[in-house]
C-alpha positions, 0 to 999 in steps of 0.5 A: 198729764191726766190725772186719774185712770178708771181702768175698766167700765165697771170700776168705782175707783179711778187710779191716781195717775200722779199727786192729787190735791183735793178738790181736783175734779176727774168724771164730775167727782171732786178728791175730797182729800189728797190722792197720793199717785197711785192710790184710788179715789172713789167714783161714787158712794161705795157702802160697808161689806160693798165689793171694791172694783178695779180692773172689772174686779172685786178687788176687796170690800169697804169696812166703811161707808165711803163716800165719792172723792174719798182716798180709797186704801187700808184704812176703808177697805180689805181683802175677800180672800181667805183659804183654798179655791176650787176652780172651774175650766171655763176655756176663754182661748184666743190663739193670737195671729201667726208673726213673723219673727225678726232675729237677733244676734246670739250664740248657737250652742254645740247642742242645738239652743240659742244664747244671748250671752257666752259667758264662764260660770263658777257653780258652787255646790256648797256655800263653804266654798263661795270665797274661794269661787269670788277669788278664781272670779276676781283673779281670773279676769283676764279670761274675758277677752274676745266673744267671752262675755264675762266671768261669774259665780253664784254664791249660796249657803246651801249644799249641805246641812239639808236633808229631803225636799231641800236638799233635792231642790238646791241639787236641781236649781243648780244642775238647772244653771249649770245647763243653762245656754248662757254659759259657754262653760261652766267651771262646778266647784266642790269642797269635798265633804258635803251632802250635795256630793259630786256623784249625786250632782253628776246624776242630777245634772245628766249628760254633759259635755266634758268640754263644756262643763269641768269639774273642781274639789277643793279638798282633792287639790293642793292649791285651789286657786292654781288648780281652778285657773287652771281649768278656767283656762281651758274653759275660756279656750272652749267658750271662746269658739262661740261667735254672735250670729243671726238666731230668731227671736222665736227661740228666746226664752223670757222671763217677766216678774215684778218688784217694789210695785205700786198702784200703776204697776198694772196700768203702765209697766206690766200691760206693757210686758204683757202686750211684748208677751203676746207679740213675742209668743205669737212670733213663736217665742216663749215667756214665763210668768212665775210669783204664784202668790201674786196669782192669788185673787186674779186666777180668772185672769189666767186659768180659763186660758190654759189650751187643755184641761190637761194644762188647766189641772196643772195650774189649779194643782199649782196655785193650791199647792202654794196656798197648802205650802203657805197653811202647812207653815201656819202662816196667813195665805193672804198676808201680802201685799208688802209695806212698799207695795202698799205705799205705792198704792196698792191695797189688798192682795186681789189688788196686786195680783190682778196688776200682776198678772197683766204681765201675762197678756192675753195668749194661751197658757201651753204649759205649767212647769215646776221649780227647778224644770226647764221650759219644754213647750213654745208659748206662755208658761207658769212656773211654781215658784215665790213672790221673792224677787231674789229666788223667783228671778233665779228660778226663771233663769233655771228654767231656761230665761235668756232674759228677765223682764222685771217691772219696777214702781219703786226701784231695786238694783237687783240682777239675776244669772239671766240679764234684768232688764229693769222696767220702772211703772213711772217716770219719777222712777225712771228719772231718779234711779237711770242707773236702776232703770232701763226703759220707762213705763211711765211714758204710758201715765204721762200720755207720751206713749199708748201701750201698744207703743211702749210694747214695741219699744220693749220689744226692739230694747229686748232685741238690742239686749239680746244682741249684746247691749247691757242692762243697767244690772249687767253694767255694774256687775250686780247678778245673785242667785237665791235658792227656794228653802223650805224645811230644817237646817243640821 
């Protein structure tokens, strides 16, 4: 196994691919001290205030003189970032060569959309009915038969005592989940006295198929469990009419995110996902990249790939808009990465962001969509949303992602409403957490696979999952949502 990797010729640090002992030599430089896996070693002297270069870009500056062979981390470097940035459009758009799309075995909805699951969902409009929803799921598992893949609910604490923007976001997000194609049928469960009224929700939902979407207001019936079970039986009768059939992979929408990142994320798993994204979009498919705060410091990797000035303006507004969100709450814009990220080798937000955006590959950016909105344009889309795993994965699902590719260097059991495929950045994690990890991109660091080979293997796995193979999170029944909240609670 290789000891280090120098990602770009212009870098003055290398990243340890395994734990390094003092004295080990790479490119003629001996490690002056032990270097943990995923962490950085100086390849030459770096003077105080000099830029630390990784991915060919500055990821911060030295806070003291660093000698060749020294460990480079939070004790001797810091971020360069501060407030808003004025972006200038210098387009570097490279259109990929069109590829033929193979098929997967999915479901075709009445409105023509493709789906990879045929489930019954219970969507509560208010947290007060969460336990009713859970009881309905528990008591009606007998309905999961034939072509019905599962019965699930997605509980949350909102839908009442919210005002203004928060109330609108909750309504918008829940309606988007109801419209998701992976749900063959949906029961919208309300209490009856909440702020999010039935009338508001129906208006937000827009046109819907009454055979597919049913409503129950608990305060209006004598026994909500009995009434709910009767409605779920109707949902099951409708959902059972759908059967798997061949569908081109060009109709897939795939969300991309990372969580519990480490120093190998931008070297193994994220660029593997990036190559997958390039391949799927070249076939006419759609991918979605979110986690806006984890684009800060690496914006030029992305926004100059916007296919037009109009898309560039939307991307710039998204980036600086999220910085304004931080500032409006008197928070430090660049108070990131997390303690776990730092333990895994990520030092500054630029370091984290340059690795994070590797998931976006090299394809042109075709659109920027707001939180709670669905994708409208095929290709690589940017989505407004935070880095938080639960919130961003929920937003990706609401945007229409059939599946989410979730890279991780530390590991997490979390699953979104859409099948969530976990990709390990390193082999020790993949071996330790076999019930969490679906795919090991750590083979790239081990020298067992190239990035292209890892991406090809991931593409084949995505095809299998789209055709019905369960992810680790699905096998455990791990699915939940979290809604982006900004304002007061009454």
